[in-house]
C-alpha positions in Angstrom: 84.5 79.0 84.4 84.3 80.2 88.0 87.4 82.1 89.1 89.2 81.2 92.4 89.2 84.0 94.9 92.7 84.9 96.2 93.5 87.6 98.8 95.7 90.2 97.2 97.8 92.6 99.2 99.9 95.4 97.7 102.2 96.7 100.5 102.8 100.0 98.7 100.3 102.8 98.5 102.0 104.5 95.5 100.0 104.3 92.3 102.9 103.5 90.1 104.8 101.3 92.5 106.9 98.3 91.4 104.8 96.2 93.7 101.5 97.3 92.1 103.1 96.5 88.7 104.2 93.1 90.0 100.8 92.3 91.3 99.2 93.4 88.0 101.6 91.2 86.1 100.6 88.2 88.2 96.9 89.0 87.9 97.2 89.2 84.0 98.9 85.8 83.9 96.2 84.2 86.0 92.7 84.6 84.5 91.5 81.7 86.6 92.1 83.8 89.8 90.0 86.5 91.2 92.0 89.0 93.2 90.1 90.3 96.2 90.8 92.6 99.1 93.5 94.8 97.5 91.1 97.8 97.2 90.6 97.8 101.0 94.2 97.9 102.1 94.4 101.7 101.9 91.4 102.1 104.2 92.4 99.7 106.9 92.9 101.6 110.2 96.1 101.0 112.2 95.6 97.9 114.3 93.9 98.8 117.6 93.1 95.8 119.7 90.4 97.8 121.5 88.5 97.9 118.1 88.8 94.2 117.6 85.5 93.4 119.3 82.2 92.5 117.6 80.6 95.8 118.4 83.5 98.0 117.6 85.2 96.3 114.6 85.4 98.7 111.7 83.3 97.6 108.7 86.4 97.7 106.4 88.2 95.3 108.7 85.1 93.0 108.8 84.9 93.0 105.0 88.7 92.4 104.6 88.5 89.4 107.0 85.5 88.0 105.2 87.2 88.3 101.8 90.3 86.6 103.3 88.2 83.8 104.8 86.5 83.2 101.4 89.9 83.2 99.5 91.7 80.0 98.7 95.1 81.6 99.1 97.0 84.9 99.3 99.4 86.8 97.1 101.4 89.6 98.8 103.6 92.1 96.9 105.4 94.0 99.6 108.3 96.4 99.5 111.3 96.4 101.8 111.6 99.6 103.9 114.7 99.9 106.2 115.3 96.2 105.9 111.8 95.3 107.0 108.3 94.9 105.4 106.1 97.9 104.8 103.8 99.0 107.6 100.9 98.7 105.1 101.6 95.0 104.6 102.2 94.3 108.3 99.1 96.2 109.3 96.9 94.2 106.9 98.3 90.9 108.2 97.9 92.0 111.8 94.2 92.6 111.2 93.9 88.9 110.1 95.1 87.7 113.5 92.3 86.1 115.4 90.5 85.2 112.1 90.9 82.2 109.9 91.7 84.4 106.9 94.9 82.7 105.8 94.8 79.6 108.0 96.1 76.6 106.1 96.1 78.5 102.8 99.1 79.0 100.4 100.7 82.4 100.3 103.0 83.7 97.6 105.3 86.5 98.7 106.7 88.8 96.1 109.0 91.9 96.3 110.6 94.1 93.7 113.4 96.6 94.2 115.5 98.9 92.0 118.5 97.6 93.9 120.3 94.3 94.0 118.5 92.4 96.8 115.0 92.5 95.3 113.5 93.2 98.8 114.3 89.8 100.3 114.9 91.2 103.8 111.4 92.7 103.9 109.9 89.4 102.8 111.9 87.4 105.3 110.6 89.6 108.1 107.0 88.6 107.1 107.6 84.9 107.5 107.1 84.7 111.3 103.8 86.6 111.0 102.5 84.4 108.2 103.5 81.3 110.1 101.7 82.6 113.1 98.6 83.0 110.9 99.1 79.3 109.9 99.8 80.1 106.3 101.5 77.7 103.9 104.4 79.5 102.2 105.4 78.8 98.6 108.7 79.9 97.1 108.8 83.7 97.1 109.7 85.9 94.2 112.2 88.7 94.5 112.9 91.0 91.5 116.1 93.0 91.6 116.7 95.9 89.2 112.9 95.7 88.8 112.5 99.1 87.0 114.3 97.6 84.0 112.3 94.3 84.1 108.7 95.3 84.6 106.8 98.4 83.5 104.5 100.4 85.7 101.4 98.9 83.9 102.5 95.4 84.8 104.1 94.5 81.5 107.0 92.2 82.0 109.9 93.0 79.7 112.3 90.2 80.5 111.9 86.5 79.6 113.6 85.3 82.7 111.1 87.1 84.9 108.2 85.9 82.8 109.4 82.3 83.4 109.9 82.9 87.2 106.3 84.3 87.5 104.9 81.3 85.5 106.7 78.8 87.7 105.6 80.5 90.9 102.0 80.7 89.8 102.1 77.0 88.9 103.4 76.2 92.3 100.9 78.4 94.0 98.0 76.8 92.0 99.3 73.4 92.9 99.5 74.4 96.6 95.9 75.7 96.5 94.7 72.4 95.0 96.5 70.4 97.6 95.2 72.6 100.5 91.7 72.1 99.2 91.9 68.4 99.4 90.5 66.6 102.5 92.7 63.7 103.6 90.8 61.0 105.4 92.4 58.1 107.3 
C-alpha cells in the first residue's frame, strides 16, 4: 500500500515536548500517512524576503516547499506562547507563502497544554495565515492538562483523547479524499 504524504509541522523544538508527543500519537494511528517535512523545521532560516528568489533561496526552504507541494494535506502541532502561535510554526508557514504548498489542502491543527485552554489561542492566531495560504481547515484538536493524558513517547493514556484523535483523523482523511476529487460541470 502506498502511503499518502502529509506535511507535518511540530512548532516546538523541544525533544520531549507535548506537541512532538501529540504528532507522534497521530502518526502511530495513521499507518496510511507518510509524515514529511518535520525534520526540516529546525533548519529553516528566519523568513527573509530578500532570500526568496530563485538564485538565493536556501536549499532547505526549497526542499520544504517541494515536500509541501507533494503532500496531500498538513498536520500542525503548535504550542501557544504568550497567547499566540510559536515562532517556529509561523516561520515555517511564512516560507510557504508564494508557493502552492498548502493551497486547497486540508490542514489539521493541534495543540497541547499543561493548562486549561489546551493552546486554543495559539491555534486561533494561525487561522488567518492558513486561510491566506488557501488551506482547508478541519476541526482542530486542543488537549488541556496534556501531561496527564499523553506520554512523551506519544502514548495516549486517556480513552477520551484516543477517541478525539480517531475522529479528527477520520475527518482529515475524508477532507483529503474530497480535496483530491476533480469536480467537472
